[in-house]
C-alpha atoms as a printed R data frame, in Angstrom:
    type eleno elety resid chain resno       x       y       z
1   ATOM     1    CA   MET     A     1  27.887  96.260  81.270
2   ATOM     2    CA   GLY     A     2  24.593  96.772  79.370
3   ATOM     3    CA   LEU     A     3  24.071  93.026  78.919
4   ATOM     4    CA   GLY     A     4  24.565  92.315  82.626
5   ATOM     5    CA   LEU     A     5  22.109  95.024  83.596
6   ATOM     6    CA   GLY     A     6  19.492  93.625  81.202
7   ATOM     7    CA   LEU     A     7  19.888  90.121  82.573
8   ATOM     8    CA   ASN     A     8  19.504  91.391  86.123
9   ATOM     9    CA   LEU     A     9  16.255  93.120  85.196
10  ATOM    10    CA   LEU     A    10  14.893  89.980  83.510
11  ATOM    11    CA   LEU     A    11  15.777  87.928  86.586
12  ATOM    12    CA   LEU     A    12  13.982  90.384  88.822
13  ATOM    13    CA   LEU     A    13  10.845  90.381  86.673
14  ATOM    14    CA   ALA     A    14  10.816  86.587  86.504
15  ATOM    15    CA   MET     A    15  11.121  86.245  90.288
16  ATOM    16    CA   VAL     A    16   8.337  88.782  90.849
17  ATOM    17    CA   ALA     A    17   6.070  86.916  88.450
18  ATOM    18    CA   THR     A    18   6.808  83.619  90.249
19  ATOM    19    CA   ASN     A    19   5.927  85.092  93.619
20  ATOM    20    CA   ILE     A    20   2.680  86.571  92.302
21  ATOM    21    CA   LEU     A    21   1.575  83.267  90.784
22  ATOM    22    CA   SER     A    22   2.492  81.410  93.973
23  ATOM    23    CA   LEU     A    23   0.476  83.835  96.090
24  ATOM    24    CA   TYR     A    24  -2.448  83.499  93.723
25  ATOM    25    CA   HIS     A    25  -2.274  79.703  93.973
26  ATOM    26    CA   LEU     A    26  -2.134  79.763  97.776
27  ATOM    27    CA   SER     A    27  -4.995  82.223  98.136
28  ATOM    28    CA   SER     A    28  -7.193  80.226  95.769
29  ATOM    29    CA   SER     A    29  -6.466  76.945  97.566
30  ATOM    30    CA   GLN     A    30  -7.622  78.251 100.998
31  ATOM    31    CA   ASN     A    31 -11.339  77.958 101.918
32  ATOM    32    CA   PRO     A    32 -12.239  79.568 105.278
33  ATOM    33    CA   THR     A    33 -15.727  77.975 105.448
34  ATOM    34    CA   SER     A    34 -14.698  74.341 104.972
35  ATOM    35    CA   SER     A    35 -11.225  73.416 106.169
36  ATOM    36    CA   LEU     A    36 -11.889  69.675 105.830
37  ATOM    37    CA   SER     A    37 -12.825  69.697 102.178
38  ATOM    38    CA   PRO     A    38 -10.030  68.752  99.809
39  ATOM    39    CA   PRO     A    39  -8.336  71.653  97.971
40  ATOM    40    CA   PRO     A    40  -9.350  72.196  94.395
41  ATOM    41    CA   PRO     A    41  -6.893  70.960  91.777
42  ATOM    42    CA   VAL     A    42  -4.329  73.441  90.501
43  ATOM    43    CA   PRO     A    43  -5.167  74.490  86.958
44  ATOM    44    CA   ASP     A    44  -2.840  73.095  84.323
45  ATOM    45    CA   TYR     A    45  -2.131  76.543  82.843
46  ATOM    46    CA   LEU     A    46  -0.751  77.767  86.221
47  ATOM    47    CA   ILE     A    47   1.499  74.738  86.534
48  ATOM    48    CA   HIS     A    48   2.699  75.321  82.998
49  ATOM    49    CA   GLN     A    49   3.418  79.020  83.654
50  ATOM    50    CA   LEU     A    50   5.299  78.224  86.876
51  ATOM    51    CA   SER     A    51   7.421  75.644  85.079
52  ATOM    52    CA   THR     A    52   8.158  78.063  82.270
53  ATOM    53    CA   ILE     A    53   9.195  80.836  84.690
54  ATOM    54    CA   ARG     A    54  11.448  78.492  86.697
55  ATOM    55    CA   ALA     A    55  13.123  77.322  83.492
56  ATOM    56    CA   THR     A    56  13.608  80.939  82.419
57  ATOM    57    CA   ILE     A    57  15.197  81.835  85.773
58  ATOM    58    CA   ASN     A    58  17.617  78.893  85.514
59  ATOM    59    CA   HIS     A    59  18.519  79.823  81.940
60  ATOM    60    CA   LEU     A    60  19.104  83.494  82.785
61  ATOM    61    CA   THR     A    61  21.214  82.560  85.794
62  ATOM    62    CA   ARG     A    62  23.470  80.375  83.654
63  ATOM    63    CA   LEU     A    63  23.640  83.073  80.946
64  ATOM    64    CA   ARG     A    64  24.539  85.750  83.476
65  ATOM    65    CA   SER     A    65  27.356  83.727  84.995
66  ATOM    66    CA   SER     A    66  28.764  82.795  81.583
67  ATOM    67    CA   SER     A    67  28.520  86.416  80.378
68  ATOM    68    CA   SER     A    68  30.357  87.806  83.391
69  ATOM    69    CA   SER     A    69  33.085  85.187  83.156
70  ATOM    70    CA   SER     A    70  33.554  85.751  79.414
71  ATOM    71    CA   SER     A    71  33.671  89.533  79.810
72  ATOM    72    CA   SER     A    72  36.251  89.286  82.575
73  ATOM    73    CA   SER     A    73  38.352  86.883  80.538
74  ATOM    74    CA   SER     A    74  38.096  89.032  77.405
75  ATOM    75    CA   SER     A    75  38.978  92.209  79.290
76  ATOM    76    CA   SER     A    76  41.964  90.541  80.875
77  ATOM    77    CA   SER     A    77  43.107  89.255  77.492
78  ATOM    78    CA   THR     A    78  42.621  92.545  75.578
79  ATOM    79    CA   THR     A    79  43.904  94.936  78.258
80  ATOM    80    CA   THR     A    80  47.658  95.222  77.944
81  ATOM    81    CA   PRO     A    81  49.738  97.000  80.535
82  ATOM    82    CA   PRO     A    82  50.973 100.447  79.466
83  ATOM    83    CA   PRO     A    83  54.578 100.628  78.327
84  ATOM    84    CA   PRO     A    84  57.070 101.634  81.001
85  ATOM    85    CA   PRO     A    85  58.193 105.292  81.103
86  ATOM    86    CA   PRO     A    86  61.379 106.097  79.183
87  ATOM    87    CA   SER     A    87  64.528 105.723  81.264
88  ATOM    88    CA   GLU     A    88  65.444 109.372  80.722
89  ATOM    89    CA   LEU     A    89  62.103 110.465  82.187
90  ATOM    90    CA   LEU     A    90  62.625 108.284  85.260
91  ATOM    91    CA   LEU     A    91  66.112 109.701  85.727
92  ATOM    92    CA   TYR     A    92  64.973 113.310  85.372
93  ATOM    93    CA   ALA     A    93  62.050 112.745  87.762
94  ATOM    94    CA   HIS     A    94  64.599 111.991  90.506
95  ATOM    95    CA   LEU     A    95  66.326 115.329  89.879
96  ATOM    96    CA   SER     A    96  63.386 117.682  89.407
97  ATOM    97    CA   PRO     A    97  59.618 117.435  89.974
98  ATOM    98    CA   ILE     A    98  57.422 116.819  86.939
99  ATOM    99    CA   GLY     A    99  54.353 119.047  86.703
100 ATOM   100    CA   SER     A   100  50.932 117.476  87.153
101 ATOM   101    CA   ALA     A   101  49.857 118.701  83.699
102 ATOM   102    CA   CYS     A   102  52.761 116.720  82.241
103 ATOM   103    CA   ARG     A   103  51.674 113.608  84.126
104 ATOM   104    CA   ASP     A   104  48.127 114.111  82.826
105 ATOM   105    CA   ASN     A   105  49.441 113.602  79.272
106 ATOM   106    CA   PRO     A   106  51.628 110.509  79.667
107 ATOM   107    CA   SER     A   107  51.632 109.448  76.017
108 ATOM   108    CA   LEU     A   108  52.887 112.844  74.823
109 ATOM   109    CA   LEU     A   109  55.347 113.102  77.711
110 ATOM   110    CA   HIS     A   110  56.748 109.639  77.039
111 ATOM   111    CA   ARG     A   111  57.171 110.446  73.344
112 ATOM   112    CA   PHE     A   112  58.963 113.683  74.222
113 ATOM   113    CA   MET     A   113  61.364 111.941  76.610
114 ATOM   114    CA   ASN     A   114  61.915 108.917  74.372
115 ATOM   115    CA   TYR     A   115  65.211 109.900  72.741
116 ATOM   116    CA   THR     A   116  68.818 108.742  72.551
117 ATOM   117    CA   PRO     A   117  70.956 110.534  75.154
118 ATOM   118    CA   PHE     A   118  74.074 112.420  74.042
119 ATOM   119    CA   SER     A   119  72.958 112.474  70.389
120 ATOM   120    CA   LEU     A   120  70.885 114.848  68.281
121 ATOM   121    CA   CYS     A   121  67.464 115.660  69.728
122 ATOM   122    CA   PRO     A   122  64.537 114.500  67.607
123 ATOM   123    CA   SER     A   123  62.739 117.068  65.469
124 ATOM   124    CA   ASP     A   124  59.636 117.278  67.649
125 ATOM   125    CA   GLN     A   125  58.882 120.964  68.029
126 ATOM   126    CA   SER     A   126  55.159 120.428  67.412
127 ATOM   127    CA   LEU     A   127  55.111 117.741  70.117
128 ATOM   128    CA   ALA     A   128  56.800 120.109  72.570
129 ATOM   129    CA   GLU     A   129  54.304 122.866  71.841
130 ATOM   130    CA   SER     A   130  51.406 120.444  72.256
131 ATOM   131    CA   LEU     A   131  52.658 119.667  75.750
132 ATOM   132    CA   VAL     A   132  53.206 123.341  76.561
133 ATOM   133    CA   LEU     A   133  49.706 124.297  75.429
134 ATOM   134    CA   ARG     A   134  48.311 121.561  77.687
135 ATOM   135    CA   GLY     A   135  50.002 123.180  80.680
136 ATOM   136    CA   CYS     A   136  53.126 121.005  80.744
137 ATOM   137    CA   HIS     A   137  55.509 123.883  81.288
138 ATOM   138    CA   PRO     A   138  58.369 124.071  81.847
139 ATOM   139    CA   LEU     A   139  59.142 120.989  79.841
140 ATOM   140    CA   PRO     A   140  61.541 118.425  81.329
141 ATOM   141    CA   ARG     A   141  65.149 118.935  80.369
142 ATOM   142    CA   ARG     A   142  66.766 116.498  77.955
143 ATOM   143    CA   ARG     A   143  70.352 115.313  77.490
144 ATOM   144    CA   CYS     A   144  70.597 115.709  73.734
145 ATOM   145    CA   PHE     A   145  71.982 118.230  71.251
146 ATOM   146    CA   ASP     A   146  69.560 120.649  69.668
147 ATOM   147    CA   PRO     A   147  69.870 120.617  65.868
148 ATOM   148    CA   THR     A   148  71.122 123.779  64.186
149 ATOM   149    CA   PRO     A   149  71.016 124.986  60.571
150 ATOM   150    CA   ARG     A   150  73.754 123.374  58.513
151 ATOM   151    CA   SER     A   151  74.684 126.573  56.696
152 ATOM   152    CA   PRO     A   152  74.331 129.449  59.165
153 ATOM   153    CA   PRO     A   153  74.460 133.003  57.850
154 ATOM   154    CA   SER     A   154  77.813 134.741  57.853
155 ATOM   155    CA   SER     A   155  76.342 137.646  59.819
156 ATOM   156    CA   LEU     A   156  73.177 138.489  61.724
157 ATOM   157    CA   PRO     A   157  71.130 141.685  61.474
158 ATOM   158    CA   THR     A   158  72.218 144.526  63.742
159 ATOM   159    CA   SER     A   159  69.060 146.569  63.198
160 ATOM   160    CA   PRO     A   160  65.737 145.422  64.698
161 ATOM   161    CA   PHE     A   161  64.124 146.404  61.387
162 ATOM   162    CA   PRO     A   162  66.392 144.911  58.701
163 ATOM   163    CA   SER     A   163  65.416 144.921  55.069
164 ATOM   164    CA   SER     A   164  65.330 141.107  55.122
165 ATOM   165    CA   LEU     A   165  66.029 138.161  57.384
166 ATOM   166    CA   PRO     A   166  68.349 135.261  56.468
167 ATOM   167    CA   ASP     A   167  66.481 132.046  55.656
168 ATOM   168    CA   SER     A   168  69.547 130.000  56.563
169 ATOM   169    CA   ALA     A   169  69.224 131.035  60.229
170 ATOM   170    CA   VAL     A   170  66.032 128.995  60.707
171 ATOM   171    CA   LEU     A   171  65.259 125.283  60.697
172 ATOM   172    CA   TRP     A   172  62.160 125.212  58.458
173 ATOM   173    CA   THR     A   173  61.260 121.542  58.898
174 ATOM   174    CA   PRO     A   174  58.312 122.083  61.302
175 ATOM   175    CA   TYR     A   175  56.689 124.798  59.196
176 ATOM   176    CA   SER     A   176  54.626 124.790  56.019
177 ATOM   177    CA   CYS     A   177  56.449 127.874  54.721
178 ATOM   178    CA   LYS     A   178  60.109 127.244  53.984
179 ATOM   179    CA   SER     A   179  61.329 130.840  53.695
180 ATOM   180    CA   PHE     A   180  60.649 134.324  55.017
181 ATOM   181    CA   SER     A   181  59.482 135.402  51.558
182 ATOM   182    CA   CYS     A   182  56.650 132.883  51.891
183 ATOM   183    CA   LEU     A   183  55.649 134.302  55.292
184 ATOM   184    CA   VAL     A   184  55.766 137.898  54.100
185 ATOM   185    CA   ARG     A   185  52.851 137.243  51.736
186 ATOM   186    CA   ASN     A   186  50.505 137.411  54.719
187 ATOM   187    CA   ASP     A   187  50.824 140.875  56.254
188 ATOM   188    CA   ASN     A   188  48.881 139.866  59.354
189 ATOM   189    CA   LEU     A   189  51.516 137.409  60.584
190 ATOM   190    CA   GLY     A   190  54.080 140.071  61.495
191 ATOM   191    CA   PHE     A   191  56.905 138.947  59.196
192 ATOM   192    CA   ASN     A   192  56.663 141.881  56.776
193 ATOM   193    CA   LEU     A   193  59.283 144.032  58.491
194 ATOM   194    CA   LYS     A   194  58.676 146.956  56.174
195 ATOM   195    CA   LEU     A   195  55.086 147.064  57.381
196 ATOM   196    CA   GLU     A   196  56.109 146.353  60.981
197 ATOM   197    CA   SER     A   197  58.458 149.355  60.971
198 ATOM   198    CA   THR     A   198  55.444 151.695  60.688
199 ATOM   199    CA   LYS     A   199  53.802 150.409  63.864
200 ATOM   200    CA   PHE     A   200  53.923 152.289  67.200
201 ATOM   201    CA   SER     A   201  55.380 155.355  65.504
202 ATOM   202    CA   SER     A   202  52.289 157.490  64.818
203 ATOM   203    CA   TYR     A   203  48.514 157.647  65.118
204 ATOM   204    CA   LYS     A   204  46.565 155.829  62.450
205 ATOM   205    CA   THR     A   205  43.352 155.790  64.456
206 ATOM   206    CA   PHE     A   206  42.423 157.173  67.861
207 ATOM   207    CA   LEU     A   207  42.844 153.622  69.206
208 ATOM   208    CA   ASP     A   208  46.604 153.713  68.557
209 ATOM   209    CA   LEU     A   209  49.150 154.712  71.176
210 ATOM   210    CA   PRO     A   210  52.455 155.826  69.663
211 ATOM   211    CA   ILE     A   211  55.557 155.214  71.720
212 ATOM   212    CA   SER     A   212  56.231 158.945  71.933
213 ATOM   213    CA   GLN     A   213  52.823 159.393  73.597
214 ATOM   214    CA   LEU     A   214  53.551 156.449  75.903
215 ATOM   215    CA   PHE     A   215  56.726 158.145  77.132
216 ATOM   216    CA   GLN     A   216  54.771 161.378  77.578
217 ATOM   217    CA   TYR     A   217  52.279 159.602  79.847
218 ATOM   218    CA   ALA     A   218  55.163 158.182  81.868
219 ATOM   219    CA   MET     A   219  56.823 161.567  82.231
220 ATOM   220    CA   ASN     A   220  53.564 163.242  83.279
221 ATOM   221    CA   SER     A   221  53.150 160.536  85.925
222 ATOM   222    CA   SER     A   222  56.700 161.048  87.215
223 ATOM   223    CA   SER     A   223  57.536 157.486  86.213
224 ATOM   224    CA   VAL     A   224  60.153 155.817  84.040
225 ATOM   225    CA   LEU     A   225  60.166 153.035  81.459
226 ATOM   226    CA   ARG     A   226  63.167 150.686  81.593
227 ATOM   227    CA   LEU     A   227  61.843 147.088  81.754
228 ATOM   228    CA   ALA     A   228  58.728 145.699  80.082
229 ATOM   229    CA   ILE     A   229  56.928 142.508  79.096
230 ATOM   230    CA   ASP     A   230  55.049 142.216  75.806
231 ATOM   231    CA   VAL     A   231  52.424 139.480  76.211
232 ATOM   232    CA   GLY     A   232  51.732 137.644  72.955
233 ATOM   233    CA   GLY     A   233  54.197 139.846  71.103
234 ATOM   234    CA   GLY     A   234  54.497 137.737  67.936
235 ATOM   235    CA   THR     A   235  57.704 138.550  66.068
236 ATOM   236    CA   GLY     A   236  58.770 141.148  68.657
237 ATOM   237    CA   THR     A   237  57.931 144.405  66.893
238 ATOM   238    CA   PHE     A   238  57.056 146.316  70.079
239 ATOM   239    CA   ALA     A   239  60.226 145.083  71.777
240 ATOM   240    CA   ALA     A   240  62.252 146.051  68.695
241 ATOM   241    CA   ARG     A   241  60.770 149.540  68.674
242 ATOM   242    CA   MET     A   242  61.371 150.013  72.422
243 ATOM   243    CA   LYS     A   243  64.944 148.778  72.003
244 ATOM   244    CA   GLN     A   244  65.587 151.908  69.972
245 ATOM   245    CA   HIS     A   245  64.625 153.866  73.125
246 ATOM   246    CA   ASN     A   246  66.918 151.818  75.402
247 ATOM   247    CA   VAL     A   247  64.029 149.934  77.001
248 ATOM   248    CA   THR     A   248  64.462 146.197  77.558
249 ATOM   249    CA   VAL     A   249  61.341 144.254  76.585
250 ATOM   250    CA   ILE     A   250  60.814 140.500  76.938
251 ATOM   251    CA   THR     A   251  58.358 139.106  74.393
252 ATOM   252    CA   THR     A   252  56.208 136.099  75.229
253 ATOM   253    CA   THR     A   253  55.400 134.160  72.087
254 ATOM   254    CA   MET     A   254  54.633 130.700  70.730
255 ATOM   255    CA   ASN     A   255  55.716 129.122  67.445
256 ATOM   256    CA   LEU     A   256  52.229 128.200  66.253
257 ATOM   257    CA   GLY     A   257  52.908 127.294  62.643
258 ATOM   258    CA   ALA     A   258  55.634 129.870  62.026
259 ATOM   259    CA   PRO     A   259  59.083 130.799  63.453
260 ATOM   260    CA   TYR     A   260  57.973 133.648  65.730
261 ATOM   261    CA   SER     A   261  60.639 133.035  68.371
262 ATOM   262    CA   GLU     A   262  63.441 132.742  65.815
263 ATOM   263    CA   THR     A   263  62.338 135.957  64.116
264 ATOM   264    CA   ALA     A   264  62.241 137.914  67.383
265 ATOM   265    CA   ALA     A   265  65.725 136.649  68.233
266 ATOM   266    CA   LEU     A   266  67.054 137.595  64.784
267 ATOM   267    CA   ARG     A   267  65.798 141.126  65.458
268 ATOM   268    CA   GLY     A   268  67.842 141.248  68.650
269 ATOM   269    CA   VAL     A   269  65.045 140.912  71.208
270 ATOM   270    CA   VAL     A   270  64.431 138.169  73.764
271 ATOM   271    CA   PRO     A   271  61.577 135.725  72.978
272 ATOM   272    CA   LEU     A   272  60.090 133.961  75.986
273 ATOM   273    CA   HIS     A   273  58.511 130.686  74.874
274 ATOM   274    CA   ILE     A   274  55.547 130.416  77.276
275 ATOM   275    CA   PRO     A   275  51.772 130.106  76.783
276 ATOM   276    CA   LEU     A   276  49.264 132.675  78.008
277 ATOM   277    CA   GLN     A   277  48.205 130.524  80.972
278 ATOM   278    CA   GLN     A   278  51.772 130.340  82.305
279 ATOM   279    CA   ARG     A   279  52.821 132.446  85.291
280 ATOM   280    CA   PHE     A   280  55.374 135.068  84.252
281 ATOM   281    CA   PRO     A   281  58.878 133.823  85.201
282 ATOM   282    CA   VAL     A   282  59.638 137.247  86.668
283 ATOM   283    CA   PHE     A   283  59.972 138.288  90.292
284 ATOM   284    CA   ASP     A   284  57.317 140.403  91.995
285 ATOM   285    CA   GLY     A   285  57.182 144.158  91.445
286 ATOM   286    CA   VAL     A   286  60.147 144.601  89.086
287 ATOM   287    CA   VAL     A   287  58.586 145.582  85.743
288 ATOM   288    CA   ASP     A   288  57.662 149.108  84.590
289 ATOM   289    CA   LEU     A   289  55.240 148.162  81.792
290 ATOM   290    CA   VAL     A   290  53.214 145.182  80.613
291 ATOM   291    CA   ARG     A   291  51.636 145.395  77.187
292 ATOM   292    CA   CYS     A   292  48.882 142.936  76.253
293 ATOM   293    CA   GLY     A   293  48.652 142.821  72.487
294 ATOM   294    CA   HIS     A   294  46.027 141.705  70.013
295 ATOM   295    CA   GLY     A   295  46.230 138.083  71.161
296 ATOM   296    CA   ILE     A   296  44.606 139.040  74.471
297 ATOM   297    CA   ASN     A   297  40.913 139.219  73.624
298 ATOM   298    CA   ARG     A   298  37.472 137.821  74.375
299 ATOM   299    CA   TRP     A   299  38.426 134.343  73.154
300 ATOM   300    CA   ILE     A   300  40.347 133.833  76.387
301 ATOM   301    CA   PRO     A   301  38.060 132.408  79.112
302 ATOM   302    CA   THR     A   302  37.088 135.118  81.582
303 ATOM   303    CA   VAL     A   303  38.597 133.383  84.599
304 ATOM   304    CA   ALA     A   304  41.868 132.753  82.720
305 ATOM   305    CA   LEU     A   305  41.980 136.421  81.725
306 ATOM   306    CA   GLU     A   306  41.411 137.409  85.341
307 ATOM   307    CA   PHE     A   307  44.326 135.268  86.501
308 ATOM   308    CA   LEU     A   308  46.463 136.814  83.738
309 ATOM   309    CA   LEU     A   309  45.664 140.376  84.815
310 ATOM   310    CA   TYR     A   310  46.411 139.642  88.447
311 ATOM   311    CA   ASP     A   311  49.737 138.096  87.438
312 ATOM   312    CA   VAL     A   312  50.413 141.339  85.569
313 ATOM   313    CA   ASP     A   313  49.695 143.161  88.828
314 ATOM   314    CA   ARG     A   314  52.154 140.884  90.597
315 ATOM   315    CA   VAL     A   315  55.101 141.719  88.338
316 ATOM   316    CA   LEU     A   316  54.342 145.452  87.971
317 ATOM   317    CA   ARG     A   317  55.988 147.813  90.410
318 ATOM   318    CA   GLY     A   318  53.984 150.566  92.063
319 ATOM   319    CA   GLY     A   319  53.468 153.283  89.477
320 ATOM   320    CA   GLY     A   320  53.938 150.793  86.614
321 ATOM   321    CA   PHE     A   321  51.678 150.649  83.577
322 ATOM   322    CA   LEU     A   322  49.293 148.102  82.060
323 ATOM   323    CA   TRP     A   323  48.611 148.698  78.370
324 ATOM   324    CA   LEU     A   324  45.691 146.832  76.794
325 ATOM   325    CA   ASP     A   325  46.344 147.342  73.094
326 ATOM   326    CA   HIS     A   326  43.319 146.726  70.836
327 ATOM   327    CA   PHE     A   327  41.572 144.296  73.157
328 ATOM   328    CA   PHE     A   328  38.369 143.260  71.371
329 ATOM   329    CA   CYS     A   329  35.065 141.917  72.638
330 ATOM   330    CA   LYS     A   330  31.354 142.503  72.199
331 ATOM   331    CA   LEU     A   331  30.097 145.859  73.445
332 ATOM   332    CA   PRO     A   332  27.658 144.425  76.051
333 ATOM   333    CA   ASP     A   333  30.472 142.221  77.387
334 ATOM   334    CA   LEU     A   334  32.756 145.225  77.694
335 ATOM   335    CA   GLU     A   335  30.183 147.015  79.817
336 ATOM   336    CA   LYS     A   336  29.080 144.053  81.930
337 ATOM   337    CA   VAL     A   337  32.112 141.741  82.089
338 ATOM   338    CA   TYR     A   338  35.473 143.144  81.037
339 ATOM   339    CA   GLY     A   339  35.029 146.716  82.217
340 ATOM   340    CA   PRO     A   340  34.211 145.649  85.807
341 ATOM   341    CA   LEU     A   341  36.937 142.966  85.673
342 ATOM   342    CA   ILE     A   342  39.577 145.557  84.759
343 ATOM   343    CA   GLY     A   343  38.111 148.049  87.219
344 ATOM   344    CA   ARG     A   344  38.621 145.648  90.129
345 ATOM   345    CA   LEU     A   345  42.363 146.150  89.752
346 ATOM   346    CA   GLY     A   346  41.897 149.670  91.096
347 ATOM   347    CA   TYR     A   347  44.272 151.174  88.530
348 ATOM   348    CA   LYS     A   348  44.203 154.810  87.455
349 ATOM   349    CA   ARG     A   349  42.851 155.324  83.945
350 ATOM   350    CA   LEU     A   350  45.265 157.379  81.889
351 ATOM   351    CA   ARG     A   351  43.590 156.438  78.632
352 ATOM   352    CA   TRP     A   352  40.402 154.551  77.804
353 ATOM   353    CA   ALA     A   353  39.357 154.537  74.141
354 ATOM   354    CA   THR     A   354  36.829 152.295  72.405
355 ATOM   355    CA   GLY     A   355  35.856 151.949  68.779
356 ATOM   356    CA   ASN     A   356  34.073 149.584  66.422
357 ATOM   357    CA   LYS     A   357  35.990 146.616  65.069
358 ATOM   358    CA   THR     A   358  35.329 147.242  61.389
359 ATOM   359    CA   ASP     A   359  36.118 143.715  60.180
360 ATOM   360    CA   SER     A   360  33.715 142.098  62.662
361 ATOM   361    CA   LYS     A   361  30.207 140.842  61.932
362 ATOM   362    CA   ASN     A   362  29.424 140.173  65.594
363 ATOM   363    CA   GLY     A   363  29.185 143.725  66.885
364 ATOM   364    CA   GLU     A   364  32.666 143.640  68.405
365 ATOM   365    CA   VAL     A   365  34.534 146.694  69.624
366 ATOM   366    CA   TYR     A   366  38.162 147.524  70.354
367 ATOM   367    CA   LEU     A   367  39.446 148.792  73.671
368 ATOM   368    CA   THR     A   368  42.782 150.531  74.085
369 ATOM   369    CA   ALA     A   369  43.523 151.329  77.716
370 ATOM   370    CA   LEU     A   370  46.596 152.606  79.551
371 ATOM   371    CA   LEU     A   371  46.299 152.062  83.290
372 ATOM   372    CA   GLN     A   372  48.694 152.909  86.121
373 ATOM   373    CA   LYS     A   373  49.145 150.701  89.152
374 ATOM   374    CA   PRO     A   374  48.743 152.587  92.433
375 ATOM   375    CA   TRP     A   375  51.217 152.454  95.277
376 ATOM   376    CA   LYS     A   376  49.745 150.095  97.882
């Protein structure tokens, strides 16, 4: 494309130069005072320049035509048609619509649906999560058998806070760690169940909200807690703690480098494998509480966060609660962006506590807020 544009410019300049020289020759050959006198001879240098320009124009014209033909032939020879979609994808597309975000990632989608029907599914968990994070959710169904651990444990934990979790209950192939003991070394991941058992039980800082205090707020508001969603709940610690109070909590989580969903399930709580940008697969106005954990923070684009909060409003019943647990952002952003954004919901503030994020070098602060949805 750059070569063709350059040739066009050279052609234009050459033609302009030819016209200028021709006009100069004509104007110099006219003599208004003596029309009968013979015209003066054309200087040799002008004839030479005109010949040179004409030759240049002819050369550039031939070069341009050859360049365009060669580029078209080379593009036609190098461009190969894309491979056809897998047969399983074509079959499923007749049964159920495929989301536009899935169609926007055809190479990943084709790899995901390129499998042998009625046999073991390929080990492609990372591929599936790549599609989900790109908005391809729900994923198309497949007609294959999901692999299971070859030596399952003889029994599963009955307590949501067991002393240990069985390694044999997890397929470790997609993960760098190959055991729960490896994951426990990092306390921040949520796999140290001894440490997790201390959460939500008491105040450690004024930003904490123990479950006993949460139930007190509900009782003072003449409300009840029976059904809840924990957004970005990791290994399901909040759901496990609320299970001890006969509250059913669904935990949204993703397996980003570790078996978060498997761990939540081993603790007896329901993991919902959906990304943050996904609409909650829950009907309108049926949930008593939505908790947004540490994963909901300033790194989420403001508009995406706004859509998330209004989807929370959709699933909450009148009198239900929104709990922002340790939401962090910069202090000016809290005052100018996030505070007004949350305020537009029109919820009643039952608790609004802020404090410095001590491990931050960017002047970030924490916000813990418990808000009640009004009856509309």
